[in-house]
N, C-alpha and C positions, 0 to 999 in steps of 0.2 A: 504494499500500499504506500502511496506517496504522501508526502507532507507538504503543505503549502503555507507560506508565511506572507502576510501583508500587514501594512500599518496604515493608520489613518491619521492625518494631521488636520486640525481645525484651529482657527484663530478668531477670537472675538474682535470685531471691528467697531462695535458700538460701546458707548459708555455704560448703558444699562444692559441687563440680560432679561429682556421682556419677551414673552412667548410670541408676540406679534412682530417684533422688530429684530430679533437676533439673526445673525448671518447663518444660513444653512450650507454655504459652500464649504467644501473640504477637499482634500487630496487623498487618493488611495494610492499607496506605493507598494509595488511588487518587488520581489527579490531580484528580478532581472534588471532593475533600474527604471522600469516603465512607471510613469505616474499618470493617473487619470484624475482630472478635475471633475468633481461630482457635486450634487446638491440634492436637496429634498425635491420631491415632486411639486409641481406648481400648486396643486391643491393644498399643500402644506407650506406655502410661502417660499418655495424653492426658486432657483434661478432657471428660467425656461431655456436658457442657452446651454445648459449642462445636462448630462445624463444623470438619472437618479438611481439609487440602489436597486429599485424594483426592475428598471430597464436592464441594468447590468446583470441581475440575476437571470432574467429571461434570456439574455444573450448567452450566458454560460450554459443554460439548459439546451438552447437551440444548437449551440456549438457541439455539445456532447452528443445530442441526438444525430446530428449530421455525421460526425466522425464515426459513431457506431454504425450508421447505415453504410458508410463507405467501407468499414472493416468487414461487415457481413457481406456486402455486395462484391467484394474483391475475391471471394472464394470461388 
């Protein structure tokens, strides 16, 4: 079984920490050096220009399904 390590970095950019105004943007950092800027979904006051964790999760599932299909099809 493989192990995966990621880290998340978030910085507060407002004076207060209010549910309506705090910054949802953050960076997801992978072991290979790739960094993805992400945010909450727009429905939860996220940045519409960035992918949100739900989209990244769906992308990972779709990628796994595609690669499994390729592996099965290649026999």
